[in-house]
C-alpha positions, -999 to 999 in steps of 0.1 A, spaced: -309 719 717 -298 747 694 -322 773 682 -326 758 647 -337 724 660 -360 741 685 -377 761 657 -381 731 634 -395 709 662 -419 737 673 -431 743 638 -437 706 632 -456 701 664 -479 731 657 -486 722 621 -492 684 626 -528 687 640 -537 710 611 -523 686 585 -541 656 601 -574 674 603 -573 683 566 -570 646 557 -598 634 579 -633 628 566 -662 648 581 -681 633 610 -702 603 598 -681 597 567 -655 570 559 -622 579 544 -617 558 513 -593 530 514 -587 508 484 -615 482 480 -638 499 505 -666 509 481 -666 475 465 -668 458 499 -697 480 511 -716 473 478 -710 436 482 -725 438 517 -757 452 500 -752 488 512 -761 519 492 -730 541 490 -729 579 487 -694 588 474 -679 623 475 -648 629 454 -634 659 471 -603 679 480 -596 697 512 -588 729 494 -619 729 471 -645 755 479 -672 737 458 -665 705 477 -669 724 510 -703 738 498 -714 703 489 -703 689 523 -723 716 540 -754 707 520 -750 670 526 -745 676 564 -776 698 565 -798 673 547 -786 645 569 -793 665 600 -829 671 589 -839 635 584 -828 600 595 -840 587 561 -805 592 547 -787 572 574 -793 539 556 -765 548 532 -728 546 538 -709 578 531 -674 576 517 -651 605 510 -625 599 483 -596 623 485 -591 637 450 -554 646 457 -546 610 467 -570 590 444 -577 613 414 -558 590 391 -567 558 409 -590 530 396 -617 541 420 -619 573 400 -610 563 365 -632 532 364 -663 554 371 -651 581 347 -651 608 374 -643 640 356 -631 661 385 -633 667 422 -666 679 436 -684 649 420 -710 631 441 -723 596 433 -749 572 447 -742 536 441 -761 504 448 -751 469 437 -736 472 402 -756 504 394 -749 541 396 -782 556 407 -771 591 400 -743 617 401 -738 655 404 -706 672 391 -698 705 407 -734 712 418 -740 729 451 -778 735 451 -791 718 482 -823 707 463 -803 689 437 -781 672 463 -811 661 482 -827 647 451 -795 627 445 -796 615 481 -833 606 478 -823 581 451 -802 562 476 -826 565 505 -855 548 487 
């Protein structure tokens, strides 16, 4: 193996885990796949949806708030948590049909209804109030 092939292979092997982890949903979340939200709602579940991007600092702040709220109470575990990757689905029907204006949008859905939404908000109290809508 010549030096160029070695360097290319070594670089690919060291960056692959980083690339894969950037695309994975946080623990306790489902990575969106087409039709997933519709299926969960049809099963009668309440769905908390996070439209986020791995590079978005507001999205990370929201994720920390949701994680902290969930850790404090089991009341929120009745909902299904779905992360929609903005970079992949920002122009997809799952985004456009709900008129999602940007990444860092959080929604709570039940049946055919949107119970509430937050756009770019990071206050833990506001996010908890949104989550309370789905937990009741």
